[in-house]
N, C-alpha and C positions, 0 to 999 in steps of 0.2 A: 504494500500500500504506500503510495507516494506521499510526500510531505504535504501537498495541497489538500489531499483527502483527510489527512490527520488533523490539519488545522481546522477544516470545516467541521469535523466531528467534535473537536474541542469547543468550537463556537456553539454547536447545537447543545452540547452538554452544559455549557454555561447558561443557556436559556432554559434549562430544566428538561431537556429531551435526552432520553437514554439511547435512542437509536435513530438513525437517519433513514427517512423514506423519501425517495424522489417523488415529486408531485406527478400524479397520474391524471389529474383533472384535465378535461379537454380544453377548458378556457385558459388554464395555466400554460398548457403546451402551445396553444395558439399565441398567447402573449410572448412566450419564449421565441416562437417562430418570427413574429413581427419584429421584436427587438433585435433578434439575430440578423435579420435582413437589413435593418436600419444601421446596425453597428458595422456589419461587413461592407455596406455601401459607403459609410464614412471612411473606413480604413482603406478601401480600394477604389476611392473616387477617381484617381487619375486613370485607372484601368477601365472603369465602367463608363465614364463620361465619353460621349462621342464627339464633343466639341470643346473648345476653350470656353469656360463659363462667362468670361468677361469680354470676349471678342465681339465687336460690333459688325453688323451687316445690315445697314439701313435699307438697302435695296430689297431685303427679304424680311422686312419688319411685319410683325403680327401675322405670320404665315401659319395656317392651321397644321395640325399634326399630319405627318406623312412619313414616308420611308426614310427620309434624310433627317428630319427633325421630329423625333417620336412624340414629343409633347408640344410641338409647335415652337414659335419664336415670340419674343416679347416686343415691346414698343420700339426697341432700337435694334432688333434683329438678333438678339442673343438667344442661344438654344436653351429652351426652358428645361428640357430633360437634364442637361449637363448642370444647370444651375440648381436644380432640385437635388441632384446627386451630391454636388459639393456643399449644398446647404445642410446636408446631414452632418457634416463636420462641424459647422457652426452651431447648429441647434443642439446636437447631442453633446458636443464638447462644452458648451456653456452650461448645460444642465448638469453634467457630471461635476464640473468645477464648483458650481454654486452649491450643489447638495453636499459635496465633500467638505467645503469650507464650513457650511452651516452645521454639519454633523460633528466635525471635530470640535468646534467652539461650543456647540450645544452639549456635547458629551463632557467636556472638561468643566464648563461652568455649572451645568446641571448636577453632575456628580459632586462637585465641591459644595454646592448649596444644600443638596440633600443630605450629605454626610455631616456638614458643620452644624446645620439647623440654626436655631436661635436667631439673633439679630441679623447675622450674615444672610441666612436663608430668606428672612423677611424682606430685607432691602432688595436682594436680587429678584425675588418673585414679584415685588411691587413694580419694579422696572419692566419685568416681563409682561405683567398684566397690562401696563400702559401701552406697550408696543403691540400686544395682541388685540387691544381694543380698536386699533386703527385698521380699516380695511386694507388688506395686503396689497392689492394692485394699485390702489390710490397712493399708499405709502411709497411703493416702488416708483410710481410715476413722479411723485414729488421729489424724492431723492435723486432720481436720474435727471430731472429738469434742473435741480440745484447744482448738480455736479457737471452737467453738460451732456448733450446727447452723444452717446458712443456705446459700443458693445461692452467695453470694459466697465464703464460706469453703470450700465444696466446690470451687469453681473454682480457688482458690489452691492447695488441696491437690493437685488433679489436675495443675496446672501444675508443681508441685514434683516430683511423682512421675514425669512423663514427660520432664522436661528432661534428666536424665542420659543417656537413650538418644540424644538429639540431640547431646549433647556427645561421646559416644563415636563416633557416626556421622561427625560433622564432623571430629573429631580424626584419624580414619583417613584421610579424604579430604585433609585439610590436610598430613598427613605425605607422602602421595603427591605432592601438588602441589609441596611444598617441595623435592622432588628434581629438578624440571624445570629445564632449562637457563635458561629466561627468568627464573626466580626467582633462580637463582644469579647470573645476569648483573646483575639489579637490585641484589643485595647488593654485588657488586663495583663497581658504578657509584656506590655510596654512598647508595642510596635508603633512607629511614627505614623502620623496621619497621612503623610505622603505615601508611605508604603501600603497602608490599608486601602487608600484610594486606588493605587496602581495595581495591587494584587487581588483585591477582593471586590471593590465596589464597581469600578469601571468595566472590568471584564464581564460582569453580570448584567450590564446594560446594553451589550452589543446586539442581542436578539431583537428587541423592539426598535432599536435605531436602524438596523438593517431593513426591517419591513418599512419603516417610515421613509427611509432613503429611496427605496424602490418606487413607492407611490409618488414621492415628491419629484422624482426625475421626470415623470410625465407632466406634473403640474408646472414645473419650472419651464419645460419646453413651451407649454401654452402661454405662460406669463412672459417669457422672453419674446415669443412671437408677437404677443400683444403690444409690448413696448416698441418693438421694431416696426410693427404696423402703424403705430402712432408717430413714428419718426424719432423715437427716443433711444432706440437700441442700435442695431447694425445700420451703417450708413452706406449708400451706394458707392461702389458697385458690388459690395459684399453680398453674396447670394444666400443670405439667411432666409429661412422659410417665411417668417413673419414679414420681412422686408419685401419678399417676392409677392406676397398677397397684397401688401400695401401699394406697390407699384402697379399691380395688375387689376386692382379693384375698379379703376377708371374704365377698363375695357371689358368688364365682366359680361355685359349683355350681348355684345357681338363677338368678342374674342374670349370665350369662357376659359380656355386652356391656361391663360396667363396666371390666374389665381386658383383654379380648381386643383391642379396637380400639387402645388405646394400645400394647399389646404388638406388634401388627402394624406400627404406625407405626415403632416402634424397630427392629424386625427389618429392615423394607424399607429404611429410611434407612441404617442401618449397613451392610447388604449392598451398597447402592448405592455408598457411599464405598469399600468394600473392592474392589468390581469396578473402579472407576475407578483405584484405586491399582495394581491388578494390570496394568491396561492401560497406565498411565504407566510402570510398571516395564519393561514390554516395549518401549515406545516409546523410553525413555531408555537402553536397554541397547545399547551400541555393538557388541556381539558378534552381534546378530541382523540385521546388514545395513544399518543406518541410516547408518553412518559412511562 
């Protein structure tokens, strides 16, 4: 058994699962298929794309789908299929980075708050409550507008918006872990708070965070696309999916392919991540017979 499988088994054990069962649910497998296609498309975009995604051909602008341009061309003659393919790199890359940043900070801050309790916990959670009371997309729009429209600023804004949810999730898990006998024993034996957090509290929070990350990957793709659609995220000529819809919406009635294919890519990829998240939630639930 290789090292990767052993690590995955340790992760399942830390979540209270004694044995690993691969998801057999049809929807979970469908989600895995959709996400696999999207990720492979992002990784092998130069091989899959049939044209340069930013090359202009104004003589062939707004051409319908055909054997040369499978998804047609946009308002300046760029190949829509190639732009959708390269757009997978932008959308999925942004989503992975944002969710990873939020998960790391949420894990550290939430575990610290839940373990320390008292005034430290109260102050952190009041700040979290204030941030969670603000509608997420509105908050992201305000932050991005203040920082300036760009894909990097949109990523930072989205990371700030979703981090409080991870803090609250991990804090609740840390409170439960802190009541376990082995944590109390470590305290009595004089283990430092840093060691207890690193060895006992944080590892037992990985399971819920993993599920939340999978679900948030789809949500962040949608949010990033919304910011780019509004002109606050990716800027031309970057072929991000939301930006493609934003530029193609003006031609949707007569030249439907400009916005339809990027929209389908967003919907299918986000749905795939959500289906995987649901499957992981069932897999990591100790109440459904896995423990």
